[in-house]
N, C-alpha and C positions, 0 to 999 in steps of 0.2 A: 668932335667925336661922333661916331655913328652910334645910334641907339641899338645896341646888340640884342636886347630883349625883343625889340620890335622886329629886327631882322629875323631872329629865330621864329617869331610868330608868323611872319610873312612866308618863309620857306615851308613851315609846317602846314600852313593853310594851302599853299600850292600843292603839297602832297595830298591833302585831303580832297582838293578839287579833282586831281588826277584819279585818286582811289575811288571817288564816287562815279567815275566813268569807266572803271576797270572791269573787264569781263569776269575776272576772278572773283569779283564781289557780286556777280549775278547780273551785270549790265550788258547791253548789246552795244558794241562800239562801232562807230563809223570809221573806216580807214580806206586809204587809197595810196597810190604811189606818186611821189613828187616827180620822180624819174625812175627808170628801171632799177630795181633792187634797192629802192630807198623809200620805205614805207613811212607814212605819217597818219596820224589819227586825230579825232576831234579833241582829245585830251592834250595833245601837243599844242594846239592853237589856243585852247582855253587857258592853260597854264601860262603860256607865253604872254598872252594879253594881260592876265592878272599880274604877273611879275613885272612886266614893263611898266604898268601903271603904279604899282605899289613901291617898287624899288626906285622908280623915278621920283616919286614923292618923298621917299626916305632920304635920298641923296641926289638932289637935282643937278649937282655939278658933275656927276658921273656920266660917261658915255655908255653905249649899249651895243653888245654883240651877242646875238642869239642864233641858234640853228634855224629858228622859224620866223625870223624877221629879216627883211631885206637890209643888207649892209649899208650903213650910213658912213661915208668916209670921214665925216666930221669927228668921229670917235678918235681918229689918229691925233687930233689936237688936244685931247683930254688926258690929264695925268691919271685920273681915275676912270675905270670902266667896269661895268658889270659884264661878266661872261656867263651865259645861261644856256643850259640844255634842258628844255621844259620836261621832256621825258627821255632820259637816256636808257636805251634798251627797249625801243618801241616794239620790236618783234616779240619779246617776252610779254610786254603789256598787251598786245593784240591777242596773243594766244592764251591770255589768262594766267600766265606764269608770274611769279613774284620777283623775277630778276631785273627790275627796273627802278629808276630813281630820278628825282628832280635834282638837278645839279646847278648850284649857284656859287660863283666866285667873284670877289671884288679884287681887281688888279690895280696896283699903284706903281707907276713908272715901270711897267713891263713885268712886275713881279707880283705873285699872289699875296694878298694881305689877309683875306678871309676866304675860307672854303666851307660850304655846307652841302650835305646830301640829305634828302628826305626820301626814305624808302618805306612808305607806310604798309605795303603788302608784306614786308618782312618785320615790321614793328621796329624800324631802326631810324635814328636821327644821328647823323655824323656831323662834326664841326671841327674847325681848326682856325686859330688866329696866329699870325706870324709871331714866333718867339714865345708862344704861350701853350704849346702842346696841342694834341688832338684828342677828341673824345667821341664815344659812341654811347648814347643813352646815359650820359652822366658819368661813364667810366673812362678813365684815362687810357689811351692806347699806347702800346709798345710794339713796335714793328718786329718782324722776323729778324732773328739774329743768326741765322744759319751761316756757317762758315765754309761748308763744302758744297760745290755746285752739283755733283751727282746726288740724286735723291731729292732735289729741290721740288717742292710742291708747286704745281702750276694749274690754275683754273683752265680746264680744257675738256673737250669732248673726245679728242683724238690727238695723237702726237706723231710726227714723222719718225721714221726709223732712226734718224740721226739724233733724235732726242729721247731715245728709249731709256736713257739713264735718269730721266725725270719722272716725277710721280704726279698723276692727274688727280685733281680734286674738283669738286662741283664748280661749274662755270655759269654764272649769271650772264645774260645777254649784255647787260650794261657794263661797258668798259670801266666806268667810274666805280662800280661796285667791285669789280675784279681788282682794281688798284687798291681800293679800300681794304680788301682782304689781306694785302701785304701789311697795311698799317695795323691790322688787328691780329697779326701773326696767325692767319688762317691760310696763307699762301706765302711762298718764299720768292716767287718770281712771276711777273706779268710782263709780256712783251707783245707788241704789235709791229709788224713789218709792212706797213702801208701808210699812205697818207691819211691822216686824221685831222681833226679840227681842234682848235684851242678850247672850245666849249666842252669837248668830250673829256678833257683831262685836267683842266685847271683846278677845279675844286678838289677832286680826289687826289691829284698830285700834291696839293697843299696839305691835305690830311695825312697822306703817307709820309711826306717829308717831316712834318711836325711830330710824327710818331717815331721817327728815326730812320726811315727807309731812304734809299738812294733813288733819285728820279732823274731821268735824262731822256733824250731821244734815242732812236735805235742805234746810233753811232756813239753814244756816250756823251753827246754834247748837251749843254744846259738848255732848258726850254725857255723861250721868250714868249711874251704875250702882248696882245694888241699890236700885232704886225699888220702891215698893209695886206699881205696874203696870210690869212689866219690859219694856215695849215701847219702841221708839224709832221716830220717824217717819223711816224711811229712814236711809241713811248716805251720806256723800259723802267719798271719799278721793281726793286728787289731789296733783299737784305744787303746792307753795305758791303759785307765781306765777299759776296759773290758777284757784285756788280761788274767788276772787271772781267771775270770769266764769262759772264753773260754777254757783254759787249763783244768779246773775242769770238764767241760762237756765232753771234748773230750778224756781225758787221759784214762779213762776206756775202751773206744772203741778201742783206739790205742793199748792198752796193749793186746787185744784179737787177734790182727792181727799177722800173722806169721812173724818171724824175718828173 
């Protein structure tokens, strides 16, 4: 059995390391672009190195897949794997905004077993264990139970005219925190219609599911993890009763996007 208290401590410390480098706390951060429109900063690398060392010591049998580490194909031979995004929401981090989080998930046989988010700039620690529910700062989470699609709350800065029947709420840059908003009944629907990566969605998807939300890709298919190609075609997190309507609205748009 994994030492859950030690895991919580590791993820919390990772959050502290990032927060100590965050411009919102008065620091000057070094940042650059890995490739066009893909920012990275020193906190990404510092947190990645810390988590790789500490999680590796905590569970040596587990493989590793992180946004900031070169992919090692040997992970495909592991039943257990850590999925990590050291700083999800790097743009908010660099700008000194609080919409970022450290995301850590433990995957077993392609399915999330544990998910944790540390969002110290927001004073939040999120966690979930398969079959045991989801929690934020010690309080159990219950996801949105909305039953009608029109009027659904969506974290967004703007919506297309075709979605004018939806309601915008505050949008953190971190997709993980947006998904977690569904888990906390602060949003009813989160959807992305683009290629993303497993590390973006594993922990938060686990938290939302354990809180009672429906989780899938943009076409309504289940999400698998530790694939050879660690991409997922979007993510859809919603109140269960509106999930079908969300898939129906989004599937045609998703089908038009390049593979």
